[in-house]
N, C-alpha and C positions, 0 to 999 in steps of 0.2 A: 149295065150297072144300075142298081136301084137299091135304095134303103129308105126306111121310115123311122121317124123319131118325133118326140115332142120337142118344142123349142120356144124361144123368145125372139120376136122380131126385133132386130137392131136398127136397120135402116132400109130405105128404099130410094133408088135414084133412077132417073130415066136412062134407058139404053138405046131406044129407038122410038119411033112414033107408036109402035104397038107393044113394046116390051119395057119392063123395068128390071133392074138388078136388085135383088133383095138379099140382105145379109141376115142370117138366123143363127142364134147360139143354141146348141143342142147338147144334151148330156153325154151322148155316145159318139158324136161326130165333131164336136167342137164348133168353132165358128165356120159356117159354110155359106157360100153365095151361090145364087142361081138365077135364072131368068124366069119371069112370070108375066103373063098378060093380064094387067089389072082390069077388073070388070068396070063397066061404066056406071053401075048403080053405086050409090054412096055406101051401102053396107058392104059391098065387095071391096071398095077402096079402103074402108075403115079397118078392115081386118089386117091391113099391112101397116097400121100405125105402130111406131116403135114402142116396145114394152108389152105388146099383146102376146098372150100365150096361144100357140097354135099346134096343130098336128100337121106335120110336114112330110111329104114324100119327094125325094130328089131322084131324078132320072137323068142318065147320060149314056152315050154309047160306050165311052171309055171313062175310067175313074178320074183322069186328069182334065177332062173337058169341063166347060162351065156348067153345063147341065140345066135342067128346068125344074121348077117347083110345082107341086100341087099342094095347096094349103087349105086347111079347114080351121076356123076359129074355135078355140077352147074358152078363152076368157079375155075380155077387153080390160086391160089395166088402166089405160089413160082416161076412160070415161068417168070414173068416180073422182078423178083428180082435176077435172077440167076447171073447177072453180077454186082450186087450192094451188096458187102459183108456185110456192116454194117446193111443194111435194111434186108437182108436175115437172119442175126444173130438175129435181133429184132423179126422177124417172128418165128424163132426157139425157142427163149427165151420165147415168149408169150405162145407158144404151150406147152413147157416143164413145165413152171410154173403152167399152168392150169392143166396139166395132173398129175403132182406130188403134187400139192397143194390143189386141190379141192377134197372134199370127193365125192364118187360116188353116183349118183342118188339123188342129192339134187338140187332143183330148184334155179337158179340164173339168172332170166330173164334180170334184169337190167345190170348185168355184161356181159351177152351175147351180148346185144345191143351195149355196148361200145367197146367190142372186135371186133364185126362185123364191126363197123364203122372204127375202127383203121386199120384193115387188108385190108378193101376195098380201103383205101386211102394211104396205106403205100408206094406204088411205086411212088406217085406223090406229097405227102404232104411235103412242105418245113419244116414244124415244127414237123416232125415225131418223133424226139427225145423227145420233150416236151410231145407229146402224149404217147410215150412209158412209160415215167416215170409216167404219169397220170394213165396208165393202172396198174402199180404196186401199186400205191396209191389206186386205185379202188379195186384191189384184196385184199389188206389189209383191207379196209373198209368193203367189202363184207363178209369177214371171221371174222369180229368183232374186228379188230385191227386198226381202222382208226386213222389217225394222224390229229391233230388240228394245222393248220399252219397259221391261220389268225389273231391271237392275242397272246400276251404274257401270259403265264400261271400265272404270279404273278401280273402284273399291268393291264392286259387286254388291254394294248396299242397295236395299230396296226403299230407303227413306229419302225424302226431299228430292225426288226426281223432277227437275223442271226444265232440263235442256235435252237436246238430241244433237249428236255430232253429224254434220252434213257429209262427212267423209265415210263414216262407218255405219250410220243409221242406228247407233246405239245410244241409249239414254245416258245422261250425265247428271250427277247430283249437283245441288246448289253450291256446296262448298268447293267441289272440284272445278265446276264450270265458271264460277264467278270471274276469275281473271280473263276468261276468254268469251265472256257473255256476248260481245258484239259479233263473234264469229260462229255462234251456235244458234240452232233453231229452238224455239220455245216448245215445250211439251205441255199441252193443256191438261188440266187435272182430270177432266171427265174421261179421258182415255185410260186412266188407271183405276177408276171407280165405276164398277158396273152399274148401269141403269141411272147414272147421274145425267140429268138434262143440262146440256151446255148453254151458256149465254152466247149472245151473238159474237162477243169478243173471243170467246173460247173456240167457237166454230171457225172464226177467221184464222185463229192460230192453227187449228187442226188442218184446215184446207191449205194453209201455207206450208205446213209440215209435209203432208202427203203430196201436195202439188210440187214441192221442190224435187222429190225423188221421182215422181211420175215424169216431170219435165226433163230431168237429167238422164234417166235410165230407160224409161219406157218410150217416151216420145223423142228421145235423143235430141233434146234442146229445141224442139219445135214447139210452137205455141199450144197450150192446152185448150180444150173446148171452152168457149166463152160461157156456156151455159152453167159451168161449175159455179161461177160467182153468183148466179141467181138463186143458188140454194140458200144463201145467207138471208 
C-alpha cells in the first residue's frame, strides 16, 4: 500500500529511540499518521516543524497499518513567523486543533484549501486575526457544527445581531436576546463585516464564541489547546 500527496505537518512525537510519529494533513487522504526516522542534522529535523508544507509518501504493507513516511520539504511556514509571537501562536493553534480535532483518514478537501490559503498568507496578511477565527468557524462547519450568524433565529432579521444561542449556534438580534443576555454568547461585529480588523476585546469575544462550540462538540468537554489564548 502506497500513496503520495502534498500536506501540512501537524505534529511530531517520539515513538521510540529511533522513530517519531508524525501527523500530516493532506487534501486527498485527510489527516494521516505514520512513522519516520528523524535525521540528525538540524535541517532534517526542521522539516517536521508543525505548519510546514511537505511532499509526503506513505507506505505500509496493509492499509490499516501505521505505515512509514518519506518526506520532502516544500515550504517552511514557521521560519518567517519566528519573531512574530501572535502569528506563530496562530500557526501552532491551527495545527493543534486540526491534529486533535479531526478524525484520522477522513477526506476534508475544502478545509485543506482554506487552511493552506491561511497559512500561506499568515506572515503578510493584515487581517490574519479575522482569517484565524474564520478557520475555527470552518473547522466547526466541516465537522457538522456550523454556526448561522447571518440572521436572527427568531425574526430572521439581519439587523442588530449581537448574540449567539449556545444551544443552536444561531445568531440572535439585540431586541430578542436582551431578556436572555446572561445566557447568550456575544457575537463580535467583525464577523459580520468583511475585512474589518478586530480589537483585542472583539478577538476575545470571537475566541470565546468558537471556543464554546469547539469545547462542547469537537473536544467533547475536554480542555482546548492553551496556545489558542496566545493568539490574543
